N, C-alpha and C positions, 0 to 999 in steps of 0.2 A: 554443627550449628555455630554461626559466627557470634562474636560478642554483640550483645544488643543493648541499646539504650532503653530506659524505661519510659522515655518521652516519645509520643507518636500520635498520629491521627490517621484514620481510614474511614471512607464512606463508600458504600456499595448500593447501587440501585438495580432492581430487577423487576421487569414487567412480566406478570403471569396472567393467565386467563381471568382470574378473579380480581386482579387489580395490580397495584404497584407496591413493592417492598422497598423501603429505604432504611438502611441500617448504618449507624456511625459508631465508631469507637474512638475514644480520646483517652490517652494514657499519660500519667506522670509518675514520678518516682514514689515508692512506698516500701516499707520493710518487708511486706508480704504481698499476697494477691488480694486486693480489696475491690470488690465488684459492686457497682451501683447501677441499678436498672431503671430505665424510664420506658415503660411499655404501656400501650393502650390496654384497657380492661380486657379486650377481646383476646389478647395474647398472654395474659397472666399465667395461663396453664403451661406455657412453653418456657417459663423462666428457668426451671431446673435443667431442661434439655439444653437451652442456650448456655447456661453456666457450665455444663459438661463440655461443650464444644470449646468454650473459651479456655477452660483449665487444661485442655489437651494441647494447647499451643502457646499459652502464656504462663510464666512462672511467678513473676513479681510485677507490681505496679498498681497504682490507684486508677481504676478503669471506669469510665462513664460509658454506659451502653444505652443508646437511643435507638428504638425500633419503631418505625411507622408502617402502617399498612392501609393504603387508600384503596378501598374497594371500588370496582367498576360499578356504575349505576346499572342495575338490572333493567332489562326492557320489559314492557308489559305493566299491568296494574299491580299495585301493591309495592312499588319501588320506594315510596315515601311512607314513613311510619306516621300515619295520620294521627293516631292518639297522642303521640309525642309532640307532633307539630301543633295540634290544637292546644295542648297544654302550654307550649311555648308562647303561642299567640295570646292566650288568656293572661299569662303571667306578664307579658310585655305591656298589654293594655292596662292591666291593674297597676303596674309600676308607673306607667305614664300618667295615670289619673292621680295616684297618690302624690307623686312628686311634681305634678303639673308640667310635664315635659311635652314639648311640641315636636314629636319625632315619629317616624314610621319604622316598623320592624324591618330588619335586613334579612331577606330570604336566603342570600348566600351564606350569611353567618349561621342562620338556623339549620341549613342543610349540612353544615360542617359539624353539628353536634353529634357526638358518638351515638350510633344506633338510629339516627334519623333516616339514613338510606340503607341500612343493613337489613336485608331480608332474613328474618329469623335470627336476630343478633344474639339471642340467648342460646342458640344451638351450639353444639361443639364445633370447634375449629376444624375445617376440612383437613383430611390427612395430607393431601397434596400441597395445601397451603403451608401446613406445619413443616413438611419436609423442605419446601422451598425456602422458608425462613431459616432453617438450620443450615441449609447449603449456603445461603447468603452470609450467615454468621461465620462459617468456615472460610469463605472467600475473604471476608473482612479481616479475619485474623491473619491470613496470609499476607494481605496488603499491609496491615499494620506492622507485621514482623519485618517485611522488606524495608519499610520506612525506618523501623527501629534499628535494623542491622546497619543501614547506611549511617545513621547517627552514631551508633555504637562503634563502628570502625573508625570514624573520624575522631571520636573521643579516645579510643585505644591507641591510635597513632600518636596523639599528643602525649598520652601517658608514657608511651615507649620513649619518646624524645626526652621527657623529664627524667625517666629512669636512666637514660644514657648520660644525662647531665649529672645525676647522682654518682654514677660510676666514675665520671671524670673528676668530680670533687674528691671522691675516695682515693683515687690515684694520686692526686696532689697532696692529700693528707698523709698518705703512706710515704711519699718522698720526704716531706717535712719531718715526719716522725723519726726517720732514720737519722737525721741530724739533731733532733730534739732530745733524744735519750742521753747521748753523751753530754750535751749541754746541761741537762737537768742534773746528772750525776756530779758534774763539776761544780755547779752552783750549790748543790746540797752539801758537798764536802766543805766548800768555803763557808757556808752558813754555820755548819756544825763547829768548824774550827773557831769561828768568831765567838760562838756561844760558850765553848769550852775554855777560851782564853789561855790556850797553851797547856791545859791540864792533860795529864797522861791518859791516853786511850789506845787500846790495841788497834793498830791500823787495819788488821784483817777484820776485826769486829766492825769498825767504821765502814769498811767497804761493803760488808754484808748488810748492814742496816741501810746504807745508801742504795744498794741494789734492790733490797726489798721494797723500799719506798718508791723507787723508780718503776718497779714492776707493777705496783698498785696504780701508778699513774700512766702506765702504758696503754695505748689505745689500739694496739695491734689486733686483738681479738674482736673488738667492736667493728673495726674496719673490714675484717674478713667476713663477719656476719652481715654487714651492710651490703657488701658485694654479692654474697650468696643470696640474700633476700631479693636483691635487684634482679638477679638471674631468674629466680623463682617467679617473680612478678611477670617477667616476659613470657615464661612458660605458661602461666595461667592465662594471659591474654591470647596466647596462640592456641590454647586448648579449646575443648568443647564444654558445653553445659553452663550451669549457673556460675558466674564468676564474682558477682558483687560481694557476697558474704565472705568468700575466701580472701578476696583482696582486702577487705576491711580488717581481718585478723592479721594478715601479713604486714599491712601498713602500720598497725599498732606496734608490731615488733620492730619495724624499721625506725619508727619514731622513738622507741625506747633506746635503741642503740645510739641514735644521734644525741639524745639527752645525756647518755652516759659519757660520750665523747666530750660534750660541753663541760661536764662536771670534772673532767680530768685535765683540762687544758690550762689550768691556773699554775702559776709559778714557773712558767717557761719563758717569761719575757716576751720579746717580739715574736718569737716562734709560736708561743702560746696564743698570742693575739691573732696571728694568721690562721692557726688551726681553729680558733673560735669562729672567725669569719667564715671559714669554709664549712664548718659544721652547721652554722646557722643557715648558710645557703642550701645545704643538703636538707636540713629540716624544713625549709620553706618549700622545696621541691616535693618533699614527701607530703606536706599538708595540701599542696595543690593537687597532687595525684589522688589523695584521699577525698577531696571535694568532688573530683570528677568520678571517682568510683561509686559514689553514692547514687549516681544516676544509671548505673549498669545493672542489668538483670542478673 
């Protein structure tokens, strides 16, 4: 299964002997699978079956499901529900009289009232009609997923490019770091010498303390982890199944590493400022990838 966006739309129409089925699905991003049904009363009994078909093909997203079934008018007597039509006409005339309206009833509007043209509308939905609606639902899910896969692949490609940018920034920080550590040691020794004002101190102890402080300020491990996480991100995008939640966790880790790099770049002069700029650029790319990942299933 390709990476899927959670945003998409699909509509399927099918004509059967009893009438026309129109089913549409509209999906946007959501933490889980959130289904909202819009069904005519005649199809209420099918909601659970439709829900099962949707769950078999969709994992996450806020989904609006609209199902319409326009029955073919039956030939012969009894096609119009006369008691319901009589009640509609009486209600229209009464309202016109009360509110002093000079208007005539619209027969077309009356015939669109649910149950007005349905023969035995209170009867159970025919088995072949129910099966056709479920088949149309499965077809709509397939159409929706093709739409979401196209959107998802475009998003994934942009995320891969941003991930490549991060790797480039990490490479530049690694180059700078190689020259920054000796510079930091030299500056630290000079600062300690100024503070001691020539007081006696074991040179070996001074070197040990300077090395310890330099190690605490070293960003080598953070850069290695950033590079590793970037490679893992590409693996997730290339894999199957649900990726959105896994990416969210991974991007939190990448953001944490970039924050640590930023916290360690002080005290290195111009080199430190350059590292700060690069780390901020990496953090910006991570934030943009995270925004995009929120729309992936």
